[in-house]
C-alpha positions in Angstrom: 0.0 0.1 0.3 2.6 1.9 1.2 4.2 1.4 -2.3 1.4 2.3 -4.1 0.8 5.8 -2.9 4.2 7.2 -3.0 4.0 6.4 -7.2 0.7 7.9 -6.8 3.0 11.3 -5.4 5.4 11.1 -7.8 2.8 11.0 -10.7 0.8 13.8 -8.8 4.6 16.0 -8.6 4.3 15.7 -11.9 8.0 16.5 -14.1 10.5 17.9 -12.3 13.8 19.0 -12.3 17.1 17.0 -12.2 19.4 19.3 -9.6 15.8 19.1 -7.5 16.5 14.9 -7.7 20.0 14.9 -7.1 19.6 17.2 -4.2 16.8 14.8 -2.8 19.1 12.2 -2.8 21.7 12.9 -1.5 20.2 15.1 0.8 19.1 10.7 1.5 21.5 8.8 1.2 23.6 11.6 4.2 20.7 10.8 6.1 21.0 6.8 6.0 25.0 7.7 6.7 24.1 9.7 10.0 21.4 6.9 10.9 24.2 4.7 9.6 26.5 5.9 12.5 24.3 6.6 15.5 23.6 2.9 15.3 20.3 2.9 13.9 19.7 1.2 11.2 22.2 -1.0 9.2 23.0 -0.1 6.2 25.3 -3.2 3.8 27.6 -3.1 0.9 26.6 -7.1 0.0 23.6 -8.2 -2.3 21.3 -10.3 -0.3 23.7 -11.6 2.2 22.9 -9.9 5.1 18.8 -9.3 4.9 17.5 -9.3 7.9 13.4 -10.4 8.5 12.0 -9.1 11.9 
């Protein structure tokens, strides 16, 4: 359900500038790295080998 809501939101936005997309993506990457440094989330550099399901 969340994925459908995200797709709907993206479609409602229409075209956006590439610069804005790049800035937003960099912000999210930095946020994820900060959370990982605090131990609040775990980031894996391997694909599929460290999958955890709770």
